[in-house]
Each structure stands twice: as C-alpha cells, then as structure tokens.
C-alpha positions in Angstrom: 94.6 83.5 110.7 91.1 83.4 112.0 90.2 80.3 109.9 92.0 77.0 109.9 93.9 76.5 106.7 93.9 73.3 104.6 97.5 73.7 103.6 100.6 74.8 105.6 101.0 78.6 105.3 104.6 78.2 104.1 103.3 76.1 101.2 100.7 78.8 100.4 103.3 81.5 100.3 105.3 79.4 97.9 102.5 78.6 95.5 100.7 81.9 95.5 101.2 83.9 92.2 99.6 86.7 90.4 96.6 85.6 88.3 95.4 87.9 85.6 93.0 85.6 83.7 89.9 84.1 85.3 87.1 81.7 84.3 83.6 83.0 84.0 82.1 80.7 86.7 80.5 81.8 89.9 82.3 81.4 93.2 80.9 78.8 95.6 78.7 80.2 98.3 80.9 78.7 101.1 84.1 80.3 99.5 82.4 83.7 99.4 81.3 83.2 103.0 84.8 82.3 104.1 86.3 85.4 102.5 83.6 87.7 103.8 83.8 86.3 107.3 87.6 86.9 107.4 87.5 90.5 106.1 84.6 91.5 108.3 86.4 90.3 111.5 88.4 92.8 113.5 91.8 92.6 111.9 94.9 92.5 114.1 97.5 95.0 112.8 101.1 95.7 113.6 100.8 99.5 114.0 97.2 99.7 115.2 95.8 101.4 112.2 92.1 101.2 111.4 91.4 99.4 108.1 88.2 98.5 106.3 87.9 95.8 103.6 85.0 95.0 101.4 84.1 92.0 99.1 82.8 93.3 95.8 80.4 90.9 93.9 80.1 92.2 90.4 78.8 88.9 89.0 75.4 90.5 88.2 76.9 93.2 86.0 77.2 93.1 82.3 80.8 92.5 81.0 81.1 96.1 79.8 80.1 97.4 83.2 82.6 95.2 84.9 85.2 96.7 82.5 84.0 100.1 83.5 84.7 99.2 87.2 88.2 99.5 86.0 91.4 97.4 86.0 92.7 99.1 82.8 92.9 95.9 80.8 95.3 94.2 83.3 92.7 91.6 84.4 90.4 89.4 82.3 87.3 87.7 83.4 87.2 88.6 87.1 83.7 89.2 88.6 84.8 89.5 92.2 87.2 91.9 94.0 88.5 92.8 97.4 89.1 96.5 98.1 90.2 98.1 101.4 90.7 101.5 102.8 93.0 103.4 105.2 92.6 106.8 106.7 94.2 109.6 104.7 95.9 111.2 107.7 97.8 108.1 108.9 99.3 107.1 105.6 102.8 105.6 105.9 102.5 103.0 108.7 98.9 102.3 107.8 100.2 101.2 104.4 102.4 98.7 106.1 99.4 97.5 108.1 97.3 97.3 104.9 99.9 95.1 103.2 100.2 92.9 106.3 96.4 92.3 106.6 95.6 92.1 102.9 98.3 89.4 102.3 96.7 87.3 105.1 93.4 87.6 103.2 95.2 86.7 99.9 96.8 83.6 101.5 93.4 82.4 102.7 92.0 82.8 99.2 95.0 80.9 97.9 94.1 78.1 100.3 90.6 78.0 98.8 92.2 77.3 95.4 91.3 80.7 94.0 93.3 83.3 92.2 94.3 86.8 93.2 96.5 89.6 91.9 97.9 92.7 93.8 96.9 95.9 91.9 98.2 99.2 93.1 98.2 101.9 90.4 96.4 99.9 87.7 92.8 100.2 88.8 90.1 102.9 88.5 89.9 104.4 91.9 86.6 106.1 91.3 84.9 102.9 90.1 86.0 101.0 93.2 85.4 104.0 95.5 81.7 104.1 94.4 81.4 100.4 95.0 82.6 100.4 98.6 81.1 103.9 99.3 84.4 105.5 100.1 84.3 108.1 103.0 85.9 111.5 102.6 88.8 110.6 104.9 89.6 107.3 103.2 91.7 106.2 100.3 92.1 102.8 98.6 95.8 101.9 98.3 95.4 98.6 96.4 92.8 96.0 95.4 92.8 92.4 94.2 90.5 90.4 91.9 89.3 87.1 93.2 88.2 84.2 91.0 88.5 80.8 89.4 91.9 80.5 87.8 91.8 80.2 84.0 93.8 77.3 82.6 94.7 79.5 79.6 97.3 82.3 80.0 97.0 84.8 77.2 99.9 86.6 75.6 99.2 89.9 77.5 99.4 88.1 80.8 102.7 86.5 79.9 104.2 89.8 78.7 103.1 91.5 82.0 104.6 88.7 84.1 107.9 88.9 82.1 108.1 92.7 82.3 107.5 92.6 86.1 110.3 90.0 86.6 108.0 88.1 88.9 110.1 85.0 88.8 113.3 86.8 89.7 114.2 87.4 93.3 117.2 89.1 94.8 119.8 86.7 96.4 120.2 86.6 100.2 123.3 88.8 100.3 121.3 91.7 98.8 118.5 91.5 101.3 119.7 90.1 104.7 122.5 91.3 106.9 124.3 90.4 110.1 124.6 93.3 112.7 125.5 95.8 109.9 124.6 96.6 106.3 128.3 95.9 105.6 128.0 92.2 106.5 125.7 90.1 104.4 123.9 87.3 106.3 124.8 83.9 104.8 121.9 81.6 104.3 123.8 78.8 106.2 124.2 81.1 109.2 120.5 82.1 109.5 119.7 79.3 112.0 116.1 78.5 112.9 114.9 81.7 111.0 116.1 80.5 107.6 112.6 79.6 106.4 110.8 82.8 107.6 113.6 84.9 105.9 113.2 82.9 102.7 109.4 83.5 102.8 110.2 87.2 102.9 112.6 86.9 100.0 110.1 85.2 97.7 107.2 87.6 98.6 105.5 89.7 95.9 106.3 93.3 95.5 105.4 96.2 93.1 107.5 95.8 89.9 109.5 93.2 91.9 111.5 95.9 93.6 111.7 93.9 96.8 112.2 96.9 99.1 112.7 94.9 102.3 116.1 94.8 104.0 116.7 93.0 107.3 119.5 93.1 109.8 119.8 90.2 112.2 121.2 91.3 115.6 122.2 88.4 117.8 120.2 85.2 117.2 116.6 86.2 117.4 116.3 89.9 116.8 115.6 91.1 113.3 115.4 94.8 112.3 113.2 95.5 109.2 114.0 98.4 106.9 112.6 99.8 103.6 114.8 100.7 100.7 113.1 103.6 99.1 112.9 103.5 95.3 113.9 106.4 93.1 110.9 105.6 90.8 108.2 108.2 91.2 105.0 106.9 92.6 106.3 103.6 93.9 106.9 104.5 97.5 103.4 104.0 98.8 103.3 100.5 97.2 106.7 99.8 98.8 105.3 100.4 102.2 102.5 97.9 101.4 105.2 95.5 100.3 106.8 95.9 103.7 103.5 94.8 105.2 103.6 91.7 103.0 107.1 90.9 104.3 106.0 91.2 107.9 103.1 89.0 107.2 105.2 86.3 105.6 107.9 86.4 108.3 105.4 86.3 111.2 103.2 83.5 109.8 106.2 81.3 108.8 107.7 81.9 112.3 104.4 81.0 114.0 104.1 77.8 111.9 107.6 76.8 113.0 106.8 77.6 116.7 109.3 80.5 116.8 107.9 82.8 119.4 108.3 86.6 119.1 106.7 90.0 118.9 106.9 93.2 116.8 108.3 96.3 118.5 109.5 99.7 117.4 112.9 100.4 118.8 114.2 103.9 119.5 117.5 104.9 118.0 117.9 102.3 115.3 118.0 104.8 112.4 120.6 106.9 114.2 122.8 104.0 115.3 126.0 104.3 113.2 127.0 100.7 114.0 124.3 99.5 111.6 125.9 101.5 108.7 122.5 102.3 107.3 122.6 103.8 103.7 120.9 107.1 103.2 118.0 105.6 101.1 117.1 103.0 103.7 114.7 103.7 106.6 113.9 101.7 109.7 110.4 100.3 110.1 110.1 97.8 113.0 111.9 94.9 114.7 111.0 91.3 115.5 112.0 90.3 119.0 112.2 86.5 119.1 112.0 84.8 122.5 
C-alpha cells in the first residue's frame, strides 16, 4: 500500500463486501484525491504486467446518461467508477496482476468508508472504453463502482447476493493442502500462516467459485493453483480472482511480519508427488523466509 491505512488490512478484508446500492451524494475531494493518487502511482505487480487504471467521475451526467454508461441494472445510484486495462497479448498472467492491484485499490476505498463491487461480465464495455479512451491493444477485464453506501438494500440487491452465494465459503479441507492434493491441510496445523490463508478463503470471487487451491510444502512455502471452472466465460474472471487471493495473502502476511516473496518454480505442474488433478493449474509460489 502506498497510503497509510486507518484500519488494519486484515480487518478491511473481513469487512469488505459487494455494494450495489449507493447514495446520491458527492464524494469528498480528499477521498477522490486519495483514490486518484493511488491508481496513478506506478503499481507493483507480481508478474510485471503493465496496467492502467482510471477514476471515472460521472457526477455531472444526467441519470439516464449514467445508466447508458452501462452496468446492466446491477448497480443503483453510483456516479463514480474505477476501470483498468491490460494489454491484449499478455492476457492470462496479466489478469492475475489485474486482480492483485485492483483489490489493493478496493481495500483502500474500503478504508475510506466507501463502497465498491467487482463487476466482470455485467458492464457495458463500450461505454467504459469510451470514458477511459481505450487503446487498440487494451481490454477492460473488470470495473468497480465507488460511492457512499446506501443504508437501504433493495430486493434486487438481496436476490443477487443470495444467488451469488456471497456469504458461503468453502471449508479449509477443500482449498488448502499439505504436500499433496491428497492431504487436506488442517486449520490447526497451519501455524503462523493461519490468518493469511483464512484471508484467502474469505476473498471475493466471480459467482463465489473460489478457484484458489494452495499446497503448503514444509513450513513456509505455499504453491498457489487455479481450479478451472467448467462454466463458459468464467476462466478470465477466475484468473482475476487468483490475483485477489495473492493480494490478500501477501498483505495479511506483511501485516503479521511474515517475510517472503513470490516466485515461479519450474516443474511444479509436472511433479507427480503433488497429485495435481487435471483441471488444476499451477500459478506461483510464496517462499517464506
């Protein structure tokens, strides 16, 4: 984080939730400045991909024009948005970087007391492309509204939240493993990394699919994998979700003074000792020191 937070990042991860209803009020100037300063700084990424984020202020548009900007009725009352881009020809790992950086931005916004909501397929790409002047070699993988959280949750928002299963998270034994996918990692055996792993477990994901799978090898080495969904059109969002998981793990580890670094290790996918299922792919490893 390039800005000092008011709350511990672990608390922010716990309290962040998808907000679909916003008040009509304007954002404070200092809040807008904090967000813009963060997204305009050079962003550290895991895989070195070049990303571009823009703050979209649509507060001067008429309500119908804001609707035309396009969130397909999923968001009510939002006047501000964040949209970002990746380069078309570097898609897979740049999607991981996109999720990793964007989630840091979202946690900063959460610290400001404002609402956000990850939107992947449910926004008008042309409307937002025009707003941020999209280059020919760029795509927008996901956006988020930003705004003052409405105290009222309408029926539509409640239905969406229920359908998404946002409150339901897979148990530890479905996500975390010890040395092999045949050996679930017990929460009581996770040692000093119990909290970073829990922050991964409770992270947001498209349709709550939670694609992250982690093998702990020895005490401080964690191999991150993606479980590919059979649902058509979800894979890109799942790579973004993997970036969110890396963000949560790293920030929580840092807050707990657990040193380490990300590194891509050769031969993980081919190593039969890990008993990797055919629909699971290796992404990256955390080497704790």
